[in-house]
PAPA-465700 format. One record per residue: x, y, z of N, C-alpha, C, O, CB in turn; residue in three letters. Coordinates in steps of 0.001 Angstrom, whole numbers, plus 500000, padded with zeros to 6 digits. Atoms other than C-alpha are relative to their C-alpha. Glycine has a CB too. Example, Ala and Ser with C-alpha at 12.3 -4.5 7.8 and 13.67 -1.06 7.14 Angstrom:
# residues 2
500890498810500000512300495500507800500900501200500000501936501181500665499008500027501246ALA/499180498810499940513670498940507140499230501090500730499739502198500899500414500462498585SER/
This chain:
# residues 359
498826499983500898969251152820048993499716499095498795499289497952498961501307499527500759MET/500291500783501201968913151639045388501156499066499679502313499409499922499716500923498806SER/498934500915500404970839148616044120500771500591498814500249501438498089499417498606499633PRO/499244499622501183973570149148041564499993498823499033499637497704499404501459500420500370PHE/499959501076500986974002147157038362501247499159500276502362499661500128500005500567498528ILE/498845500829499615976249144252039410500869499626498807500386499494497682499526498734500694PRO/499064500351501065979342143361037419500650498646500218501480498223499413501065501055499883ARG/499503501359499815980128139962038894498931499155500673497938499680501176501303499994500833ASN/501027500945499558978239136879040014499645500164501476498480500048501854500463498582499746GLU/500240499897498553978647137414043766499134501221500312498157501115501054501342500086500770VAL/500802498807499723977335140987043790498596499882499409497641500426499964500695501244499446THR/501332500229500568974472139932041508499137499211500971497998499594501240500102499257498655LEU/500792500830499082973344137218043925499686500742501296498607500569501863500743498697500314MET/500263499204498795973696139577046896498832500951499764497952501083500614501259500795500414LEU/501096499100500330971427142091045172498676499242499883497632499709500338500301500741498696GLN/501210500810500195968960139365044252499403499588501339498203499755501556500313498751499157VAL/500512500478498713968670137938047778499638501142500947498695501027501731501026499100500660TYR/500211498893499061968838141279049591498850500901499576498093501376500422501269500823500130ARG/500979499022500477966569143398047388498893499409499134497708499622499390500700501063499229ASN/500970500428501012964893141629044476499003498983500543497794499196500441500724499412498805ILE/500915501047499541963462138463046052499008500499501058497825500169500970500795498837500561PHE/500989499494499028961920140254049081498923500876499356497755500819499742500707500796501088PRO/500977499142500668960269142799046784499040499177499142497846499472499083500714501047499137GLU/500861500907500772958969140043044494499000499309500926497819499194500601500851498943499242VAL/500875500676499028957578138220047543498870500923500435497716500506500540500808499535501233ARG/501000499012499584955790141382048644498931500184498925497737500199499225500673501347500310LYS/500949499826501100954204141879045221499131498749499812497918498853499627500752500321498697GLU/500756501246500193953201138213044888499030499734501145497962499158500938500956498822499859LEU/500931500128498866951667138232048360498727500790499728497623500344500037500663500489501315ASP/501179499184500333949391141024047169499136499296498954497918499204499108500433501395499481TYR/500787500623501062948377139200043993499392498675500441498344498274499935500861499783498772TRP/500595501221499438947816135982045922498732500340500769497718499652500650501007499271500924THR/501182499565499253945433137831048233498872500397499042497705500111499308500354501184500931ALA/501015499628500984943634139257045180499416498763499323498211498699499078500595500945498950ARG/500486501225500631943404135824043573499036499250500918498089498616500454501176499094499620ALA/500881500657499029941807134497046753498583500583499964497632499934500400500581500132501411MET/501300499330500044938956136967046157499225499719498711498130500248498522500190501489500156GLN/500681500305501264938063135547042712498808499082500276498991498002500838500983499336498981ILE/501194500822499721934467134206042888499954498704499196499597497655499732498751500801499712PRO/500060501193500843934719131781039961501081499015500435502263499358500462500169500371498501ASP/499069500958499398936334128637041332501083499523499029502214499279499450499233498807500522GLN/499004500430500978938094127593038105501049501094499770502248500817499742499318499628498672GLU/499072498884500171939610131040037542500864500184501250502063500446501152499229501297499689LEU/499269499882498728940600131206041204501064498907500112502204499173500494499021499916501201LYS/499073501128499951942211127770041033501210500237499106502344500019499532499292498714499588LYS/498896499806500943944298128643037962500854501211500359502067501203500147499459500157498588GLN/499239498822499573945286132069039291500940499644501146502112500018501127499047501138500426ALA/499171500384498847946555130620042572501071498997499596502210499074500056499127499410501120LEU/499034501019500433948220127655040870501136500631499208502289500222499343499304498921499152ALA/498961499368500818950078129914038436501000500747500873502195500754500577499371500960498978SER/499092499292499085951512131996041294500826499001500801502028499189500992499207500925500954ILE/499319500976499143952372128970043415501076499212499248502189499041499746498983499037500594ASP/499076500896500702954033126809040762500988500724499097501994500142498691499222499016499185SER/499131499277500935955617129519038602500611501257500623500997502188499916499216500379498754LYS/499431498867499266956878131920041277501403500341499504501784501510499445500039499694501497ARG/498620499766500412960431131450040010500088500794498699501123501397498417500723498677499841PHE/500013499167501208959423133088036694500093501480500379500837502243499763498717499735499164HIS/499962498606499527958798136351038555501343500311500649501894501396500458498855500267501002CYS/498713499778499344961952135932040625501111500200498971501928501113499093500340498820500923GLN/498973499889501029964110135381037556499845501250499164500823501946498889499973498793499110GLY/500244498824500830962472138099035478500326501300500717500761502270500098498565500021499548GLY/499805498774499233962777140637038279501468500404500122501764501517500556499411499837501373ALA/498579499629500018966579140534038010500220501215499103501111502024499357500871498815499517VAL/499852498869500917966130143008035142499679501332500662500057502385500148499109499807498796PHE/500304498763499285964813145544037650501268500732500421501242501943500641499142499704501223ALA/498730499372499637968455146183038547500451501010498948501260501889499245501077498937500191LEU/499654499057501065968738148023035203499275501336500161499606502302499474499670499397498641LEU/500812498788499832966223150638036427500574500947501046499997502002501314498582499625500385ALA/499361499161498985968572152053039082499042500343501135498471499439501744500528501281499366ASN/500793499608498831966632154077041687498528499630499874497802499645500869500121501484500224SER/501410500356500204963296153018040146499811498488499932498873498003499300499466500648498718ARG/500031501465500083963948149315040632498722499398500577498249498368500095501194499422500721TRP/501228500549499412960882148800042825498832500108499022497981499221498969499658500731501314LYS/501039499863501021958633150126040055500185498953498912499215498405498389500019501412499389GLU/499720501044500998960354147765037637499542498638500508498959497858499756501508499959499658ALA/500461501268499411959695144848039998498477499927499950497910498882499630500499499856501468VAL/501467499991500019956048145893040246499476499643498609498566498825498469499461501381500434ARG/500426500309501364955686145854036456500295498546499655499419497829499172500692500931498998PHE/499575501348500394957632142619035963499134498939500661498707497989500004501474499774500363ILE/500821500993499292955681140715038621498574500001499452497998498938499221499989500287501524VAL/501370499935500519952315141965037347499913499408498591499007498630498296499500501455499992ALA/500042500475501383953131141270033689500256498499499916499585497793499164501024500751499151TYR/499709501430500008954648137852034370498855499204500614498591498073500205501300499716500752GLN/501161500665499389951668136977036569498871499867498988498191498842498951499512500781501243THR/500981500117501097949353137750033642500406498858499075499583498011498728499890501338499196VAL/499501501030500922951534135559031398499778498600500566499268497721499871501495500219499710SER/500113501331499388951579132622033822498543499598500215498181498435500039500747499967501335ASP/501432500256499802947869132921034612499340499577498684498598498595498644499299501258500569TYR/500591500334501299946891132906030932500536498671499482499804497905498855500278501113498980LEU/499419501275500405949284130026030268499259498852500675498974497835500043501503499949500344ASP/500768501022499282947466128020032936498593499868499430498092498757499254499929500336501495ASN/501358500055500551944063128970031525499982499291498657499007498617498328499424501409499852LEU/499934500655501317945176127749028087500460498551500118499901497666499471500945500769499068CYS/499462501358499837947187124698029189498987499061500638498794497936500176501268500032500843ASP/500952500823499232944587123398031645498584500497499720497767500631500631500313500054501542ARG/501177499224500361941720124937029742498723499174499921498738497971499656500232500674498692SER/501320500578500271938015124234029634499593500355498572498483500044498142498933500514501027THR/500283499547501360938238125703026108501156499623499081502300499521499523499757501529499967SER/498973500180501025940119124940022888499767500991498854500199500766497724499997498537499469LEU/500409499025500997938793127993021059501109501031499795501445501754500733498686500690500421ASP/498952499008500244941532130105019402499534501439500234500331502291500627500508499863498586PRO/500530498658499748939254133158019651500053500330501489500317501470501873498556500115499480ALA/499902499840498541939152132649023425501432500342500406501660501280501169499533498713500724ASP/498594499782499647942959132437023667500493501364499506501266502045500181500876498881499413PHE/499583498717500567943403135463021413499492501161500836500229502110501101499504500136498563GLN/500578498921499197941061137631023468500651500066501382500911501155501894498483499808500141LEU/499311500012498706942658136543026739501347500717499902501709501494500785500204498551500491LEU/498652499435500136946086137560025430499994501461499545501044502103499518500803499172499019HIS/500076498562500241944831140988024377500315500774501274500730501932501214498611500387499473GLU/499688499337498731945264141792028064501489500321500089501867501339500670499575499118501190SER/498555499764499959949052141488027623500384501152499078501335501883499358500767498727499604MET/499778498857500873948923143947024733499538501286500682500244502295500672499269499807498662ASN/500551498824499319946728146360026680500907500460501137501010501657501406498600499696500540ASP/499117499671498878949171146205029606501196500828499564501845501459500398500481498734500676ALA/498847499277500524951825147765027334499621501324499343500459501979498724500732499138499009LEU/500465498736500578949728150739026236499763500991501129498913500751501986498699499796499156ILE/500072499087498856950154153759028527498683500757500137498259501054501253501103500981499907PRO/501256499243499904946931155588027645498886499107500530498845497917500218499606500588498622SER/501111500800499450943811154454029517499201499320498895498921499920497857499067500887500842PRO/500755500791500975941901151748027665498671499586500624498602499245501805500812498744499539ILE/501303500437499519938231150932027965500077498538500431500615497700499708498918500194498911LYS/499928501363499465937846147811030100499322499013499057498271499294498481499351499932501393GLU/500508501030500899937296144622028116499553498781500788499982498546501918501064499607498969LYS/500369501292499431935607141350028841500924498942499395500588498312498392498485499661499729SER/498999500924500535938698139183028322499512498544500011500066497697499311501292500117500804TYR/500518501374499876936664136071029246498759499761499137498031498792499356499668499698501457TYR/501242500035500769933938136665026646499708498632499398498554498206499369500053501024498903LEU/500207501251500732934487133339024822500180498750500859500384497658500329500945499937498836TYR/499924501184499136934669131057027858498899500066501046498357501135501327501392499893500683ARG/501126500018499067932119129959030407500346500657501325499468501203501993499545498577500243LYS/499584499344498760934176131226033367500114501504499739500781501917498791501361499415500524GLU/500077498570500279933581134963033644500474500888501161501210501849500937498588500358499650GLN/499852499051498889933804136500037106501313499815500759501465498875501540498834499856500963ASN/498735500057499246937326137169038377500136501172500969501207501410501527501192499988499036ASP/500010498873499045936345140200040493501042501057499637501612501701500518500258499490501428ASN/499076498962500453938556142472038373501474499651500117502328500530500001499749501232500758GLY/498606500424499770941737140416038950500893500273498786501931500922498917500044498505500345TYR/499182499823501197943054140376035364500082501479499610501145501960499217499429499173498835LEU/499999498580500346942033143983034735500928500792500928501601501719500476498573500565500069GLN/499116499296499067943888145133037864501471499731499680502307500626499814499692499581501446GLU/498636500299500432947041143353036695500378500874498802501475501431498752500141498502499641LEU/499772499165501185946734145176033357500194501455500413501126502117499957498818499877499006VAL/499934498602499562946113148521035070501315500300500726501876501386500579498812500324500916ASN/498744499819499270949169148041037306501159500193499031501999501070499231500271498796500921THR/498954499857501020951422147565034273499896501354499312500907502023499098499902498866498959CYS/500203498721500675949899150605032563500463501167500866501083502109500372498531500175499632GLN/499611498925499079950449152779035633501508500183500033501999501308500119499482499708501408GLN/498534499912499974954163151941035623500528500579498690501330501513498715500623498610500256VAL/499429499539501273954832152449031899499574501424499666500231502097498872499587499064498870ILE/500442498624500211952874155711031953501037501007500489501053502158500053498673500238500706ARG/499002499099499412955771157175033936501343499948499262502283500648499639500211499650501468THR/498725500150500718958482156150031433500156501122498975499315501306498096500080498612499300ILE/499699498943500953960021159062029589500418499375498656501149498385498625501121500934500551LYS/499643500451501352960332158563025811499621498535499745500326497817499035501494500185499775ASP/500468501377500217958373155293025922499784499722498514499940498593498049498693499747500778TYR/500279500183501434957514155890022264501232499540499230501093499007498129499479501300499396GLU/498783500460500670961167155159021369499987498482499786500490497980498781501234500403500815PHE/499923501465500085960650151461022028498650499297500146498604498069500226500934499488501057PHE/501313500628499832956886150889022379499706498989498905499177497912499180498913501057500022GLN/500297500932501100956638149289018925500760498684500160500292497636499715500351500642498648GLN/499215501211499806959367146820019922499378499082501063499321497867500874501428500365500395HIS/500621500845498979957660145635023116498660499461499510498275498341499844499809500785501310VAL/501269500479500556954343145422021274500230498872498997499418497951498907499242501152499328LEU/499678501082500939955995143275018578500354498727500755499924497636500377501164500410499075LYS/499666501172499188957463140966021207498735499381500599498596498159500650500990500384501123LEU/501255500494499430954036140700022821499145499331498930498520498300499182499220501147500659GLN/500787500582501097952367140036019461500482498590499676499678497670499527500084500889498742GLN/499434501318500282954725137145018747499675499022501118499351497861500868501516500097499808LEU/500315500852498845954176135792022248498542499524499927498259498334500066500253500769501333TYR/501423500347500018950388135909021938499667499043498855498919498082499040499150501267499882ALA/500277500867501152950334134351018464500494498579500270499798497609499970500666500565498720GLU/499478501336499694952541131476019601499088499277500987498786498098500806501429500094500572MET/500843500617498983950343130845022652498670499517499421498177498447499778499745500984501131GLN/501258500406500634947192130750020553500208498734499173499453497772499315499445501137499110VAL/499760501159500872948661128316017990500361498748500816500017497632500425501128500317498995HIS/499506501132499205950190126113020701498900499300500804499046498138501182501081500476500944LYS/500991500545499070947000125581022692498679499582499359497745499204500066499720501003501054HIS/501237500446500665944352124779020073499941498477499990500729497817500668499916500555498545VAL/500119501458500092943252121246019210501334499370499608502091499933498817498912499612498983ARG/498708500661500193946151118796019181500352499841498524501500500065498139499992498638500674VAL/499707500239501411945837118018015470500247501288499216500736501236498088498866499237499368ASP/499811498721500687945940121737014581501295500704500406501737501623499716498823500909500277GLU/498899499226499414948939122802016669501217500111499080501656501219498770500420499374501307ARG/498774499966500802951923121824014515499756500659498641500579501474498226500547498577499804ILE/500246499280501265950340122894011172499900501513500190500409502273499366498718499489499355PRO/500130498562499757949463126289012679501352500624500329501684501698499826499007500264501141ARG/498698499454499593952894126785014258500989500040498830501734501009498682500586499167501147LEU/499067500019501140954825125777011135499611501037498953500483501667498355500038498601499359THR/500459498985500943952684128012008920500333501404500520500784502263499761498480499861499758SER/499679498714499363953118130921011346501496500291499918501904501429499686499544500002501474TRP/498545499845500097956880130328011358500399500433498593501240501318498435500713498684500376HIS/499676499629501384957018130523007555499685501474499733500417502151499011499223499110499012ARG/500391498601500189955232133881007679500972500965500674501081502121500265498596500226500542GLN/499120499126499212957790135253010169501469499594499931502288500070500717499554500006501443ASN/498662500597500032960921133384009141501116501030499839502247500791500262500081498999498877GLN/498977498973500205962748136583008167500510500578501318501593501163501356499447501118499130GLN/499580499477498698962913137529011865501123499169500620501896499678501432498811500046500949LEU/498959500885499462965168134545012646500225498864499004499787497739499245499602499437501417ALA/499887500969501108966181132720009427500686498693500370500429497668499738500746500623498869PRO/499231501202499691968501130221011113499348499116501063499929498104501455501375500390500454ASP/500677500807498985965985128889013663498935499105499365498276499497498401499364500905501069LEU/501084500891500414963678125916013155498684500558500521498674501505501309500232498545500520THR/501299499488499561959956126404013678499826499867501501499214500730502130498875499272499286TRP/500181500183498555960130125016017208500959500882500796500637501280501916500207498528500381TYR/499093499059499345963156127150018110499453501423499910499564502196500862501405499926499369GLU/500617498689500150961400130232016720498826500150500966498650501206501573499532500214498549PHE/501124499967499058958305129364018768500499500241501422499885500979502193499197498684499934SER/499403499785498677960523129187021847500423501454500163500170502055501207501212499066500210ALA/499555498602499935962029132610021063498825500943500214498943501949500914500750500384498718ALA/501189499161499852958533134061020819499384499870501388498641500749501824498968499639498943ALA/500674500306498741957546132546024152500613500591501247500182500269502354499941498568500163GLY/499327499409498841959833134589026408499575501452500206499293502169499246501522499919499830SER/500318498612499656959049137850028209501249500802500378501135501964500768498999500035501151THR/498776499334499526962701138722028952500306501285499245500746502261499852501178499061499879LEU/499737498790500778963048141239026114499136501161500466499605502296500549499762499739498519GLY/500914498959499509960019143160027372500495500540501341500514501753501547498554499445500141ILE/499504499553498696961408143263030928501260500848499847501464501816500579500285498794500907PHE/498777499269500289964724144466029532499682501429499564500238502385500105500811499279498917ASN/500390498682500499963121147355027620499383500862501107499764502019501282499010499851498841PHE/500717499222498985960840148426030482500960500468501097500875501610501549498854499164500614ILE/499067499626498938963638148396033067500958501089499537501217502043500271500787498779500468SER/499145498948500547965975150400030851499219501307499859499749502386500126500576499573498635TYR/500824498805500137963111152798030154499787500706501330499883501931501406498665499642499393GLY/500182499417498670962427153326033858501289500654500501501254501668501197499535498924500992LEU/498710499442499618966133153948034379500430501163499130501520501710499297501042498937499953GLY/499735498876500912965943156618031644501304499807499236502078500747499054500048501319500780ASN/498735500317500667968746154862029764499854499755498502500849499709497778500617498791500638LYS/500173500371501403967203154090026402500076501230499116499230502121499192498665499275499788ILE/499900498999501041968395156354023645499554499338498695499574498115498561501462500580499892GLU/500564500541501234966982155988020154500948499013499317500515497996498776499661501132499046LYS/499044500843500689970192154472018814500216498646500647500715497722500005501287500701499908GLY/499758501253499283970272151739021460498855498999499890499007497829500240500258500293501444LEU/501180500862500028966801150344020834500254498724499201499899497634499649498810500754499411VAL/499739501180500830967928148012018021501001499055500650500892497838500501500511500423498632ASN/499034500851499299970870146765020092499302499173501075499590497989501250501121500853500628TYR/500750500717498952968497145864022932499126498934499362499052497810499858499129500982500840VAL/500842500974500712966112144172020475500822498793499552500486497651499866499324500661498778TRP/499174501094500519968832142134018775500725499255501107501054498078500955501008500532499003LYS/499340500665498882970465141397022102499157498884500595499692497899501102500333501002501070GLY/500873501002499362967417139434023272499180499174499018498901498005499285499067500682500953TYR/500759500783500968965452138402020205500845499762498748501356500720498170498676500715499635PHE/500707501168499484965749135738019036500788499141501002500194498310501689499598499152498861PRO/499180501056499395968684134010020739499845499832501513499647498714501988501422500269499701TYR/500116500166498545968498134766024468498599499526500351498428498681501230500323501325500740ILE/501363500441499726964733134390024410499805498534499614499129497792500326498997500881499250GLN/500095501409500395965026131096022514500676499108501031500127498077501420500632499781498612ALA/499285500780498984967607129818025004499168499882501265499061498803501846501361500641500322LEU/500820499982498784965365130828027910498892498944499951498764498124500860499384501390500200HIS/501171500890500063962304128912026747500402498559499681499775497624500176499005500506498946ILE/499547501373500275964187125907025339500495499336501277500225498156501501501118499996498934LEU/499555500559498714965846125423028742498794499687500888498764498662501569500960500986500724LEU/501215500214499214962441125782030400499280498735499539498822497933500352499061501219499891ASP/500651501192500548960979123164028077500859498754500221500333497658500416499718500188498501TYR/499113501142499799964019120947028468499743499332501345499629498109501420501459500437499903TYR/500186500605498673963484120475032205498566499517500215498308498746501140500372501004501091ILE/501410500387499839959694120055031726499605498828499106498419498517498996499102501186499701ASP/500338501043500976959923117188029220499157498871500593498162498453500001501266499423499414GLN/500730501113499383958750114464031582498586500423500392497621499701500137500757499481501235LYS/501298499475499576955923116577033013499078500244498806497895499907498855500188501297500789GLU/500817499706501175954723117701029571499538498726499295498435498667498752500779500875499027ASP/500387501285500610954734114128028275498838499381500769497908498836500175501204499019499969LYS/501069500533499155952567113065031206498691500747499775497621500141499709500398500077501473THR/501198499170500140950157115979030725499507500093498556498412500596498306500277501388500528GLU/500388499909501402950081115681026928500185501382499408499521501735498433498581499589499846GLY/499752498640500478951430119228026450501093499996498931501996499160498948500398500924501173ASP/498999499867501061953420120308023392501315500498500600501342501508501303499504500969498884LEU/498681499609499489957143120477024219500953500163498818501178499217498064500552498942501021ASN/499183499707501171959472122135021707501269499156499933501770498883498842500364501457499989PHE/498773500813499997962489120068022780499763498604499421500708497939498997500548499878501425CYS/500297501349500496960712116887021686500172499890498488500151498782497954498583499605500381SER/499899500032501458961155117866018013501439499891499501501661499737498300499363501234499422PHE/498633500282500420964932117553017988500112498510499684499585497684500428501028500421501102TYR/499947501417500392965772114293016196500715499108501016500406497922501131500687499872498666PRO/499297500781498976968142113192018969500684500966500971500742502175500746501048499023499350ASP/499359499201498939969979114378022082501232500742499483501480501889499856500396499098501180GLU/498775499387500523973196115072020189499686501269499215500351502291499385500760499006499110ARG/500395498831500785971471117440017760499506501117500915499822502287500699498908499623498980THR/500520499001499071969685119196020621501139500736500713501116501962500814499072499337501028MET/498869499376499314972942119817022510500759500918499045501152502025499415500947498925500577ILE/499295499195501001974606121072019326499260501302499719499881502358499605500173499205498702LYS/500804498804500272971762123500018663499984500939501211500045502158501045498560499602499618ARG/499953499169498798971712124727022274501321500776500033501333501975500310499841499128501285PHE/498685499347499981975446125476022045500080501085498932500660502144499169501122498966499787LEU/500002499019501071974948127289018737499193501237500394499612502365500131499438499385498717SER/500849498887499566972153129430020188500704500818501084500623502046501079498640499476500522ILE/499231499289498967974311130294023231501086500850499358501275502009499727500628499003501003ILE/498928499270500684977179131296020945499448501246499302500027502327499411500707499084498975GLU/500613498869500691974902133523018844499501501057500983499608502256500726498848499519499124ASN/500479499071498972973376135052021983501145500860500522501008502076500655499343499231501162ALA/498859499269499445976779136009023351500592500977498982501077502045499358501077499018500467GLU/499500499096501041977835137535020017499159501273499911499687502354499648500014499290498642GLU/500893498847500105974797139830020042500143500954501183499734502112501103498561499532499894GLN/499913499182498791975608141118023531501139501013499969501181501917500802500161499111501196LEU/498799499155500025978859142839022540499646501483499930500311502310500554500886499624498811ILE/500365498591500173977092146072021539498980500476501025498609501650501030499455500222498612ARG/500991499638498997974629146020024425500614500873501081501781500695501429499386498752500618MET/499540499346498777974926148496027271500028498966501127499261498003501109499079501213500374PRO/499901500932498862975930146730030507500218498565499520499538497638499959498726500074500869ASP/499750501305500615977351143829028513500238498910501037499725497798500912501193500084499068THR/499668501012498979978697142051031587498740499498500699498619498301500962500983500582501042ARG/501254500387499356975251142053033231499234499020499117498747497994499592499135501241500300PHE/500792500839500893973591140557030172500674498649499742500004497640499523499764500724498678HIS/499308501281500116976280137924029827499696499128501212499555497911501093501521500212499856LYS/500361500758498800975516136932033420498569499483499918498250498441500491500172500868501250MET/501366500490500211971848136657032410500038498675499245499362497719499626499152501044499223VAL/499860501240500772972820134038029807500558498881500882500033497768500892500919500223498772VAL/499410501010499124975026132213032296499024499595501110498972498434501516501310500523500611GLN/500978500283498958972307132500034925498890499088499527498460498196500257499413501276500513GLY/501035500875500561969687130933032653500487498553499942499770497624500315499591500480498592LEU/499432501349500130971964127967031994500194499357501371499811498208501588501344500050499245ILE/499764500539498664972993127539035619498719499709500751498605498683501422500835500951500794GLY/501270500142499289969465128019036970499217498780499534498826497939500343499158501249499818LEU/500840501088500505967615125619034693500680498639500132500031497651500474499639500254498546TYR/499314501292499896970275122913034659500266499610501441500692498487501708501309500036499236LEU/499912500331498581970382123107038459498676499548500579498607499155501743500503501181500772GLY/501332500397499536966674122311038698499952498498500256500546497710499520498922500401498971ASP/500086501417499615965832119016040379499285499148498956499436497926498949499285499869501331GLN/500696500751501045963645118045037409500982499299499062500647498280498457499089500931499200LYS/499021500603500908966824117290035441500431498613500476500945497816499691501225500907499866THR/499613501313499465967432114305037734499207498868499363499648497719499362499809499969501512ASN/500865501026500594964592112474035956500176499875498486499482499087497842498552500310500312ASP/499839500001501453965863113128032418501182499136499575502284499289500102500184501428499485LEU/498881500805500504967940110553030541501017500878499283500646501800498558499492498901499053PRO/498883499285500646971329111865029377500115501470500431500816502249499784499838499934498491GLN/499913498616499535970845115103031366501405500342500458501830501491500342499013500244501132ALA/498649499741499518974328114726032824500901500490498869501735501372499069500588498739500636GLN/499200499579501149975856115059029353499647501429499609500532502238499329499785499048498807LYS/500451498648500315973762118149028626500590501000500997501126502036500604498456500075500011MET/499476499109498959974775119721031946501496500220499827501980501352499853499713499426501395LYS/498534499914500083978450118943031515500437500886498836501277501770499004500612498595499846TYR/499564499274501193978750120316027979499585501472500030500379502343499676499434499335498756LEU/500451498605499988976653123466028440500694500811501094501055501968500878498485500061500194LEU/499331499287498911978200124386031787501484500210499693502060501244500032499838499230501319LEU/498589499870500374981698123736030465500163501116498972501080501930499076500547498661499437LYS/499911498994501057981072125895027399499748501406500557500381502368500122498994499686498879TYR/500435498688499517979474128727029387500901500579501082500771501754501425498602499906500524SER/498993499452499103982291129051031907499622500019501467498577499512501874500318501360499585GLY/500125500053498541982677129621035614498755500733500514498211500377501559501242500595500643LYS/501202499295499575979778132087035812498789499079500028498030499073500997499733501179499083GLY/501122500943500063977265129449034718500127498941501086499129498545501687499929499332498616ALA/499792501002498954978831126924037105499691500579501379499158499883502243501444499475499958ARG/500321499350498729978536129430039959498492500062500213498001499730501292500599501411500047PHE/501459499901499872974832130018039271499379498614500160498378498460500860499394500715498772PHE/500484501367499865974312126266038926500159499509501428499240498924502002500738499075499040ASN/499748500384498596975902125635042329499056500742500928498516500157501868501468500290500397TRP/500873499188499159973882128488043837498562499486499960497872499452500980500048501464499556ASN/501357500534500147970652127045042467499828498708500785498817498514501460499676499759498524THR/500067501266499259971398123610043904499973500243501503499241499573502231501192499102499637LYS/499986499665498582972185125148047289498649500565500434498162500259501522501120501006500302MET/501306499405499692968931127129047179498938498905500185498165498935501143499572500980498873TYR/500964501099499903966879123976046536500300499123501224499379498653501891500025499145498709TYR/499623500815498856968828122068049194499547500629501313499017499943502187501501499789500016SER/500402499292498782968183124706051857498472500004500124497926499797501207500550501454499995ILE/501468499981499993964509124969050859499446498634500392498455498544501116499455500417498617ALA/500452501359499687964145121182051084500179499707501485499317499086502108500770498963499157LYS/499760500223498574965694121118054567498990500740500868498551500232501900501411500435500368ARG/501004499214499258963316123850055746498654499326499977497928499323500971499878501406499424LYS/501292500698500120960340121894054436499983498730500842498954498339501394499707499656498526GLN/499889501257499246961618118726056116499961500228501488500043499274502262501276499276499639GLY/
């Protein structure tokens, strides 16, 4: 029996726990087994670490599979494979043995190839790094995504939009991971070139908007559900880019501030002049995100996505180590309403139960 598109928080969580999470676990178990077969020890280490530490990215992204109706399992397969590529490459760049932009660019061509339905000649994505042999792991992830999108009717209606989202994602990742002294000049210059896409965002907010895969998951799931008509493509695009995607990644960076400072990683939240300005900008981005959702199909579902992002990230235990996090939580949860508070409570309960099981 296929899940239906939920219209309230309780039915959403029931669908997530009953259908989505078990299917995500099944897919990730497969990719974990494949990662274990990688001969190169560095590639194997980063592949396994990306699945282990970023599992919640696949769990959260797979919520969009509910938009695919009876084809939700295929949507989960795509989302898990595509997000696994994203997280794996992020690890290879973040914890890299390379600082070569050509290396990062070629690695991220795999994410572009994954969105092209016609068969593509296999590439050596590791050409510019010393680690080479992954036993076909990255290529199989790409092929899995291609196999799913090949079955989408009228994919050409929105292919250019998902490719644009991927292009922005890849460009941001390349600029963000080069030598430390080159990162901010490259990102600010890139922002100036693309400023027309989001005129009211700062360079670091725009970079955050580019760094999310949610818009792609949205398009693919709607496509699998045979729901995308030509006239709706722009509504879906504007519904997620830039505001919901910016909110997604800014919240992700917000809870990672302490960890990123320790590791020396670039964190977009660190560029706000003070906490007050950051909270004000977060609230503004939430407001703009909600305004764009009015014309979206399944508006209630997408509003719950916004509330879920806020509740999920602000319920993370990492916030306990952040100064003034209580003020951020109070103001954002109050503004976002009972839905966000419900997801926040649910997230805390999930971590509490998981902690008790581990203990």
